[in-house]
C-alpha positions in Angstrom: 0.3 0.6 -0.2 2.8 3.2 0.8 4.7 2.0 -2.3 0.7 2.8 -4.2 0.7 5.8 -2.2 3.6 6.9 -3.4 3.7 5.9 -6.5 0.9 8.3 -6.5 2.0 11.1 -5.5 4.6 10.8 -7.6 2.5 10.8 -10.2 0.3 14.0 -9.0 3.6 15.7 -9.0 4.8 14.9 -12.8 1.6 16.3 -13.2 1.7 19.3 -11.9 5.4 20.1 -13.2 3.5 19.3 -16.8 0.5 21.5 -15.9 3.2 24.5 -15.0 5.2 23.7 -18.1 2.1 23.3 -20.8 1.5 27.1 -19.3 5.1 28.5 -19.1 4.1 26.7 -23.1 1.3 28.8 -23.5 2.6 31.9 -22.3 6.1 32.1 -24.3 3.8 31.1 -26.8 1.8 34.8 -26.0 5.1 36.5 -26.0 6.3 35.5 -28.8 3.7 36.1 -31.1 2.7 39.4 -28.9 6.2 40.7 -29.8 
């Protein structure tokens, strides 16, 4: 159970990182297009 819980925590952390990465990418695209 502990291993499973740790895996779930790791997955959610990765998802958060992916979300912030895609947000940053979208912001960068906007900035580039606005120039």
